[in-house]
C-alpha positions in Angstrom: 0.0 0.0 0.0 1.4 3.4 -0.9 2.3 5.7 2.0 -0.1 8.3 3.2 0.8 11.9 4.1 -1.6 14.2 6.0 -2.2 17.6 4.3 -2.0 19.9 7.3 -3.5 22.8 5.5 -6.8 21.0 5.1 -6.9 18.3 7.8 -7.4 19.1 11.5 -9.1 22.5 10.9 -10.2 22.5 14.5 -6.6 23.0 15.7 -4.1 25.8 15.2 -1.6 24.9 12.4 1.4 24.2 14.6 -0.7 21.7 16.7 -1.7 19.7 13.6 1.7 18.0 13.5 0.9 16.2 16.8 -2.6 15.3 15.6 -1.1 13.7 12.5 1.4 11.7 14.5 -1.2 10.5 16.9 -3.3 9.3 14.0 -0.4 7.2 12.7 0.9 9.4 9.9 4.6 9.4 9.3 4.6 12.2 6.7 2.9 15.5 6.1 2.4 18.0 3.4 1.1 21.6 3.5 0.6 24.6 1.2 2.7 27.4 2.6 5.3 27.4 5.4 6.2 31.1 5.1 4.2 32.4 8.1 6.4 30.4 10.4 10.2 30.4 11.0 11.7 27.4 9.3 13.3 26.4 12.6 9.9 26.2 14.4 8.5 23.9 11.6 11.7 21.8 11.6 11.3 21.3 15.4 7.6 20.2 15.0 8.6 17.7 12.3 11.5 16.4 14.4 9.6 16.2 17.7 6.7 14.2 16.1 8.8 12.0 13.9 7.3 13.3 10.7 8.7 13.7 7.2 7.7 16.7 5.1 7.1 15.6 1.5 6.1 18.8 -0.3 5.0 22.4 0.0 4.1 25.2 -2.5 7.1 27.2 -3.7 5.4 30.6 -4.2 3.3 32.2 -1.5 0.1 34.0 -2.4 0.3 37.8 -2.7 -3.5 37.8 -3.2 -6.2 35.4 -1.9 -7.3 34.5 -5.4 -3.8 33.9 -6.7 -2.8 30.4 -7.7 0.8 30.8 -8.6 2.7 33.1 -10.9 5.2 30.9 -12.8 3.4 31.3 -16.2 3.0 35.1 -16.0 5.7 36.9 -18.0 5.5 40.1 -16.0 6.4 38.3 -12.7 9.4 36.3 -13.7 11.7 38.0 -11.2 9.2 37.7 -8.3 8.8 34.0 -9.1 12.5 33.4 -9.1 13.1 35.3 -5.8 10.3 33.3 -4.2 11.7 30.0 -5.4 15.1 30.8 -3.9 13.3 31.4 -0.6 11.4 28.1 -1.0 14.7 26.3 -1.5 16.0 27.7 1.8 12.9 26.4 3.5 13.2 23.0 1.8 16.8 22.7 3.0 15.9 23.6 6.6 12.9 21.2 6.6 14.6 18.4 4.7 11.8 18.5 2.1 12.4 16.8 -1.2 9.8 18.3 -3.4 8.5 21.8 -4.2 5.2 22.5 -6.0 5.3 25.2 -8.6 1.9 26.6 -9.5 1.6 28.4 -12.9 -1.3 30.7 -12.0 -4.5 31.8 -13.8 -4.6 32.9 -17.4 -5.3 36.6 -17.6 -8.4 37.7 -19.6 -7.7 37.7 -23.3 -4.1 36.7 -22.8 -2.1 35.0 -25.6 -1.3 31.5 -24.3 1.9 31.3 -26.3 4.1 33.6 -24.1 2.4 32.1 -21.0 3.5 28.6 -22.0 7.0 29.8 -22.9 7.4 31.6 -19.6 6.2 28.6 -17.6 8.6 26.2 -19.4 11.5 28.6 -19.0 10.8 29.1 -15.3 10.4 25.4 -14.7 13.6 24.6 -16.4 15.4 27.2 -14.3 13.8 25.9 -11.1 14.4 22.2 -11.9 18.1 23.0 -12.5 18.4 24.7 -9.1 16.4 21.9 -7.4 18.7 19.3 -9.0 21.8 20.8 -7.4 20.2 20.2 -4.0 18.8 16.8 -4.8 15.2 18.1 -4.9 12.3 17.8 -7.3 9.9 20.4 -8.7 6.3 19.3 -9.0 3.5 20.6 -11.3 -0.2 19.8 -10.8 -3.2 20.0 -13.2 -6.1 21.5 -11.3 -9.7 21.4 -12.4 -11.3 24.7 -13.7 -14.4 24.2 -11.6 -12.5 24.8 -8.4 -10.0 27.2 -9.9 -11.4 28.9 -13.0 -8.8 30.0 -15.5 -6.0 27.9 -14.1 -3.3 27.4 -16.7 -2.7 23.7 -16.2 -5.8 21.5 -16.2 -5.1 18.1 -17.9 -2.6 15.3 -17.3 -1.4 15.1 -20.9 -0.7 18.8 -20.8 1.5 18.3 -17.8 3.3 15.4 -19.3 4.0 17.4 -22.5 5.5 20.1 -20.4 7.7 17.6 -18.5 8.9 16.2 -21.8 9.6 19.7 -23.1 11.6 20.7 -20.1 13.5 17.4 -20.2 14.7 17.3 -16.6 14.4 14.3 -14.3 13.9 16.8 -11.5 10.6 17.9 -12.8 7.7 15.6 -12.1 3.9 15.7 -11.8 1.7 15.9 -8.8 -1.3 13.7 -9.9 -4.3 14.7 -7.8 -7.0 12.1 -8.5 -9.7 14.5 -7.3 -8.9 17.0 -10.0 -8.2 14.3 -12.6 -11.6 12.7 -12.0 -13.5 16.0 -12.4 -11.7 17.0 -15.6 -10.9 13.7 -17.3 -12.2 10.6 -15.4 -11.1 7.1 -16.4 -8.7 7.1 -13.5 -7.6 3.5 -13.7 -6.6 3.8 -17.4 -4.7 7.1 -16.6 -2.8 5.5 -13.8 -1.9 2.6 -16.0 -0.7 5.0 -18.7 1.2 7.5 -16.6 2.7 5.7 -13.6 5.0 3.6 -15.7 6.5 6.8 -17.3 8.3 7.7 -14.1 7.0 11.2 -14.4 4.6 11.0 -11.4 6.3 12.3 -8.3 3.3 12.5 -5.9 -0.3 11.5 -5.8 -3.2 13.2 -3.9 -6.7 12.0 -3.1 -10.1 13.3 -2.0 -13.7 12.2 -2.6 -15.5 13.5 -5.6 -17.6 15.6 -6.0 -17.4 17.2 -2.5 -13.7 16.9 -1.7 -14.3 15.1 1.6 -12.8 11.8 2.8 -11.9 9.3 0.0 -14.6 6.9 1.2 -17.5 8.7 -0.3 -18.6 9.8 -3.8 -17.8 8.3 -7.2 -14.2 7.0 -6.9 -13.4 3.5 -5.7 -10.2 4.3 -3.9 -9.5 0.8 -2.4 -9.4 -0.5 -6.0 -7.1 2.3 -7.1 -4.8 1.7 -4.1 -4.5 -1.9 -5.2 -3.8 -0.8 -8.8 -1.1 1.6 -7.7 0.6 -1.3 -5.8 0.2 -3.5 -8.9 1.9 -0.8 -11.0 4.8 -0.4 -8.5 4.0 3.0 -7.2 5.9 3.4 -3.9 5.6 7.2 -3.5 3.5 9.2 -1.1 -0.3 9.7 -1.3 -1.3 13.1 0.0 -4.6 13.2 1.9 -5.8 16.6 0.6 -9.4 16.9 1.5 -11.9 18.8 3.7 -13.1 16.6 6.6 -16.9 15.9 6.5 -17.2 17.0 10.1 -15.5 20.3 9.3 -14.1 22.1 12.4 -15.9 19.9 14.9 -13.3 18.8 17.6 -11.8 15.5 16.5 -13.6 15.5 13.2 -10.6 14.6 11.1 -9.6 11.7 13.3 -13.2 10.5 13.4 -13.2 10.4 9.6 -10.1 8.3 9.2 -12.0 4.9 9.1 -11.0 4.7 5.4 -7.3 4.9 6.4 -7.8 2.3 9.1 -9.4 -0.1 6.6 -6.5 0.6 4.1 -4.0 -0.3 6.8 -5.9 -3.4 7.8 -6.0 -4.5 4.2 -2.3 -4.0 4.0 -1.7 -6.1 7.1 -3.7 -8.9 5.6 -1.5 -8.9 2.5 2.1 -9.4 1.8 3.1 -5.7 1.9 4.2 -4.0 5.1 2.1 -1.3 6.8 3.3 2.2 5.7 1.9 5.7 6.1 
């Protein structure tokens, strides 16, 4: 069974952010991910990870300068801002021993010509992947559905794979979020069979569709997909990036983890060791 990482930006919303590390540890997670670390000193976050025996598997490389912003890497007028922010993200990654940084392209401005946006994105990704490679780190890109983020530049798996092929760096990989993929493209089993063997998938994320709650509700059969990922040899992390059904009710995230307990029990019954 692939390893599960708790997304601390979305799970445990009843607790302050710095307390969520302990919650994840008590629920048996050994790894976490989150969106932005920049409101906290890197040393404080490193101490939380160390004290709770957790590994950080990714965070977003560019902080939001506006609540509606979803990255800036494809925007020609913000190249310098992107590069400055990526250098800062690398400093955090070094302090937090984090192997992957998620680079978001941003939204397409109204009536913008897509050609310079694509060229800027590819140029920035090549630059970022080269710097990440020098530190043994990986840059991730993620297609996001336009229902949740209208106008987002990157929406489809094949678009992301074409960009990875164009950049041509082994340190650029794809964050395959099955929630977004189901909304935009569906046919998840076939897409996993197509894309996992390429070696271009660096991270997977999950949530129920359509409501982005726990992955035990809605239209996706996650136990089947977990088994398929095992069959295909995926041994990376699966990020639990969803809104708990019980919202901010005390203990709501932990109460909703029955799906994870069943996944672990299924692993114990099979030949693979328990992980995550």
